[in-house]
C-alpha positions in Angstrom: 50.4 -30.6 -12.2 49.3 -31.3 -8.4 45.7 -32.4 -8.6 43.1 -33.1 -6.6 40.7 -36.1 -7.6 36.6 -34.1 -5.7 33.5 -36.1 -6.1 30.5 -34.0 -7.0 26.8 -34.4 -7.6 25.1 -32.9 -10.6 21.9 -33.0 -12.2 21.3 -35.2 -15.2 21.1 -32.0 -17.1 24.6 -30.7 -16.2 26.2 -34.3 -16.5 24.9 -34.0 -20.2 25.9 -30.6 -21.1 29.4 -31.5 -19.5 29.0 -34.6 -21.7 28.1 -32.4 -24.8 30.6 -29.5 -24.3 33.9 -32.5 -23.8 32.9 -33.9 -27.4 31.7 -30.5 -29.3 34.9 -28.8 -27.7 37.3 -31.4 -27.7 37.6 -31.6 -24.2 40.0 -34.5 -23.0 37.5 -35.2 -19.5 34.6 -33.8 -17.8 37.6 -32.6 -15.0 38.5 -30.5 -17.9 35.3 -28.8 -18.6 34.7 -28.3 -14.7 38.1 -27.0 -14.9 37.4 -24.1 -17.6 34.4 -23.4 -15.6 35.8 -23.0 -12.8 38.4 -20.8 -14.5 35.4 -18.4 -16.2 34.0 -18.4 -11.8 36.8 -17.4 -10.9 37.7 -14.6 -13.5 34.4 -13.3 -13.2 34.8 -12.7 -9.6 38.5 -10.9 -10.0 36.9 -8.2 -13.0 34.0 -7.7 -10.1 37.0 -7.3 -6.8 38.8 -5.0 -9.4 35.6 -2.5 -10.8 34.6 -2.7 -6.2 38.3 -1.3 -6.2 38.3 1.1 -8.8 35.3 2.5 -7.8 37.4 3.0 -4.2 39.8 4.9 -5.6 40.1 9.2 -4.4 40.1 11.1 -7.7 41.2 13.7 -5.6 44.8 12.1 -5.3 45.5 12.4 -8.7 45.1 16.6 -8.0 47.0 16.6 -5.1 50.2 14.1 -6.6 50.7 16.7 -8.9 49.8 19.6 -7.5 52.6 22.6 -8.6 54.5 20.1 -10.1 55.7 20.4 -13.5 57.0 17.5 -16.0 59.6 20.0 -15.9 60.7 20.0 -12.9 61.9 16.4 -12.9 
């Protein structure tokens, strides 16, 4: 896997959380903990984008598409 090294600063309480999570969940490194956290954040953002896109769907389209066409026609 291609990776880039970053340097981040965290308050002591978050460093303690990362260390405890790493130890309790069997993660190999602090980086793995941060990677998992970022994946969760990305998934949350993606889910929000899907909810917003779903709200933009024109429900009248379903009626228009099927207007006058029966399955037997196809």
